[in-house]
N, C-alpha and C positions, 0 to 999 in steps of 0.2 A: 238611653237605656243600655245598649250593648257596650259602651265604653264605662257606664257604673259598674256593671254585672263584673267585666273583665277587672276593674280596680279592686271592686269586692275581692273576687276571687284570689287575686295574687296578693291582697292584703292578708286574707284569713290563711292563705299557703305558709306564710310566713310564721303564723301562730302554731299551726299545726306543728310545723317543723319544731318551734320552740319547746313543744310538749315531748317530743321524740317519743309520740304514741306509734304511728304508722312508719313513717318515713325518716330516712337519716341523710336525704340530700332531696333538691329540688327534682333530679333525675327520677326518685322514686314516686313523686306524686303529680308532677305535670310533663308525663312523656307525650303528651297530647297539647301543649301549650300553643305550639306553632298552628294547629289545626284550629284551635277552640274559637280563635275569633271569626274565621271563615264562617264556621257552624252557626256562630249565633247572629251573623250578620243574614243568613240562609233562612232562619227561622224568625226574624223579629217580625216581619209582615204580615206571617200566615199563621195558621192554627193548624197545621199538619203536624203530627207526630211522626217523629222518624227513630226507627229501631236499627244497630247495627251490630253486628255478631261476630267478635273476634276469637275463633276457636283457637288460635296459637297463644292469648294472652288469657284465654277462658272469661272474656268479659263482654258484656252488653252495655251500649250506650244509648239512652234515650234522650231524644231531643226536642224542644218545642217551643214555642212563646208560653202557652198557658199548657201545664201538665197536670195531670191528678195521679193520685197514688193508685187509682185503679187503672191506668195505663202500665204500671209496671207489673209486667206479665212474663212468667218464667218460659211460657209455652213460644214465646216468640223466639227462642235461641234454644229450643228442645232439645237440638243434639248437642250440645254443650254442657259438661258439667263445671257450670259458673263459679267462678269464685270474686268476681268485681263487678258491680252493676253501679254504671254511672247516669245520674240524671242532670239533664241542665235545662233548667226553665228561664228563657229569658227575661220573662216577668213573672209570672206567681206560679208557685206549686200549691197545689189545693190538695188536701186531705180529706177525701170524699170515701175511705173504705179501710178496712183492716187489711193489713199485708202480710201474707204468711211466705216467708223465706227459710223456714225453720225444717226445711226438708232438705236443704243445700247444705253441705258440709261447710261451715267458716266462710260463708260468703259476706263479703265486705259491701256496704250500702253507702254510695256518696251522692248526697243531693245539694247541687247546688243551685239557688234561685234569689231573686232581687227581693219576692216578696214571698212569704208562707203565709198561708191561710188555711188553719183547720177548719173545717166545717161541722163536725160532728164528733163526737167521742170516738176514738179511733185506737187500734194498738197494731204497732208493727211488729211483728214475732221473727226474731234472728235467733232464736234458742236453738241450742244442739238438740240432735237426736236421741233420744233415749236408747240405751244397749238392749238387742232382742234377749227373751227369755230362751233357756232350751225346753224343749219337750222331756217327760218324765223317761227315765233311764225303764228299760222291759228287761234287761239281763240282770240275774244274781251277781251280787259280789264285785260291783263295778263302781268305779270312782265316779265323781261327777263331774262335770266340765266347768272351767272356770267363765264366771258371766263375761257378757260382751261388753267393751268399754262403751260409755256414752261419746258422743261427738261433743265438739269444743263448739261454742257460739260464735257468730258472726259478730262483725263491728260495725258500728254506723258513724258516719261523717256528714253534719248537716251545716251548710252554711247559708246565711242570710243576711239582708239588711232591715227588713221589715219583717215582724210578726205578728199575726193576730189568732188569739185563741190557742196560744202554742201549747198551755199546760191541759188541752183537751187530748193530746196524742201522748201515748205510753210507747216506749221503743224498750223490748225486752230482750235482753242478751246473755239469757241464762246457761249453763254447761248442762248439757243431757245427763240424766241420770244413769248410773251404771248399771247393767242387766245383772240380777241375782246369780248367785253360782247354783249348779244344778245339784241336787240332792244325790247323794251315794245310797247304793242298795246293799242291804245284807244279805245273808245267805240262810236257808232253812235250817231247822235243827237235825241232829242226827241222832238216832236212838237204835239201841241195840234190842231187835224184835226177837222175842222168844214165844214162838207159837206152837208149842208141844201141849199135847194134852196134861192134865194136871197128875194123872197117874201113871206109874211106868214100874215095870218089873225089870231086877236085874238078872242075870245069868248065875246059874251055880257056879262057885268057885270053890275050889278047896285049897288048905292049906294054908290060908291067910288069917293075919288076925283081922277082927273087926272092923277097927278104924281103917286098916289099910284097903280091906276091901271096898268099904263105901267111898274112900276117897279115890281108889283107881277107877270104880267102877263109873263115876261121876265125872272124872276126868275124860276118860275115853268116850263117856256119852256126849260130853258136849263137844269134844274134837271133831267127832264124826259128822257133827251136825254142822262144823263151820265156825264155832265158837272158839276163841282163846279164854280160856277159865282157870281161875286161881282160885284154892281155898283161902277164904278171907277168915273165916271162925269156926270154933265146934261151941254150940252153945251150951249143950248138955247131954249127959248118957243116961240112960234108963233100961236096967234089965229087970223083965218079969220072968221068973223063976217057974218051971215045969215043962211040961212037955204038950206041945213045943213051948223051948225058950224063945222069948221074943226080947230082942236088944234094941233099944230107939234112941236116936241120936238126931241132934237139930243142927245141921249144917249150913253154913253161908259161904256161896260161891259169887263170886263177881265174873261176869263176862264181858270182855272189853270190847271197845268198839273197833272196827278192821280201820276206820279212818276218821278224820279229822273233819269237822263242819268245813265250809267254805269260807272265803275272805269276807271282808267288811269293806264298803267303798266309802271314803272320805268324801265329803263334801267340797264343791269346788268354790275358789273364792270369789267373792263378788268383783263385778266389774267396776273400773275405776270411772268415776264420774268426770264430764268433760269440764274444761276450763270455761270460766264467763268470757264474754266479748268485751269491748272496748267503746265506749260511748262518748262522742267529742261532738259539740254544737258550738259553733261561734258566728257571733254577729260582727259583721263590720264597724257598725255603728256604736260597739261597746255596751249594747245592751244585755242584763243578764237574763230575761227572760227565756226559757229553755223550756221543751218537752221533759214530763217526767221519764224515768228510765229506770230497769232492774236489771243488775249485772252480778249472778252470783254463779260460784262451781255447782256442778252438778253433785249431787251425793252419792257416795259409792254404793253399788250394789250390797244386797245382804249376802252373807255367808252361807254357802249351801250346807245342810245336816248330812251327817256322818249317819250311814245306814246301821240298822240294827245289829247289834253281837250274837251271832248264833251261838248255841250250845252244844256240845257232844256228851251225851248223856251213856253211860254204862249201864250195865243192869245188874244188881244184885237179886240172886235167886235164893230164898230161903226154902231149905228141902227139910221135911220132915222124914227119916228113914225109919221103916220097921225091918229088921233082919230077923227072919223066922228061922231058927236053928232045930232042925229036926234030921233031916235025911239031907245034908248041904244046905247052903245057903239061898234064900229066896229072898230077894228085896224087893219091896214095896215102899213107894215115896209118894209125896204129896208137895207138890210147886207152890210158893206163892214169891212174886217178883216185885219188884218195885226199881224205876229208874233213880241213878245217881249220878251228878255231874262227874265228868272227865277231869282230873287234874292235869293232864298231861298235854291237853290240846288249848291251844291259844289262838286267839282270832288274831288274823294276818290282816293287817289296814292296807287297801291298795289305795295309793295316791293319785292325783290326776297328772297327767304328764305335764 
């Protein structure tokens, strides 16, 4: 049995090298060729399962006459970030359970056995890990982070001389999905707030025309209250003769915002999906029966959403003024205001680093 397994092993190594999938020379795939014969002889007549952990090569080796898939336990070498797991079964490798290796980045699994016997429907998972998502941003006007990449899938090599029920086994070597880009955030709108009472009286001013009086009064009025104001238009004038004479006008002043609203954060790019792994299964006897397998690249993550565009609003104040002309000028006013979008403030887009 040992000689048969060794011959089968070296024959299949030649086939693997011919495919140029993992190795470029026998030095890559047979670093343990000198020790292989001694190990197979030592396990030929026993049922003990042995584990060997190699921290330098980040490798775990499992040996026995009869080895089960349930014997493949990462916990046996839990202190090592494994990249290679080798299984040698002198007689038979039994598939009696699912196998989860998708928490290990790009692990390669080699299983060499004279016989393979799949006892039940089972799946070996060597998929890549999905990229983690970011929590929502809490700050305003901030760019979203790029999504984390998915990891690459592992690789699988199986070698057998005989196989039973192989199509009941599925090996999955799919790349991990990229994480979604984080959504950017917007900023609050900015409004000019005019909270004066609707009725106001002006001071008595002499030696000015009626319009100049009204205009100068309100420019000073708004300036004293911290507003930058500009006369937009005079809608009409009306004079009511008599004693006293009443001069009425309708004017529109624009109160400009002192600042623009904040920036808008762009959404982060979706993370890149991981690459699929490589599946190889060879029979030393030339049989075409192999396990089912799935190997596709992971999808890229979704693009994050850009935050809402904020708006800056100026305020248009409609003023109905009544100038009572008797002994000097007395100004009575009624205010009506409405917000209008500022045309000088533009959203600044903040991009991820």
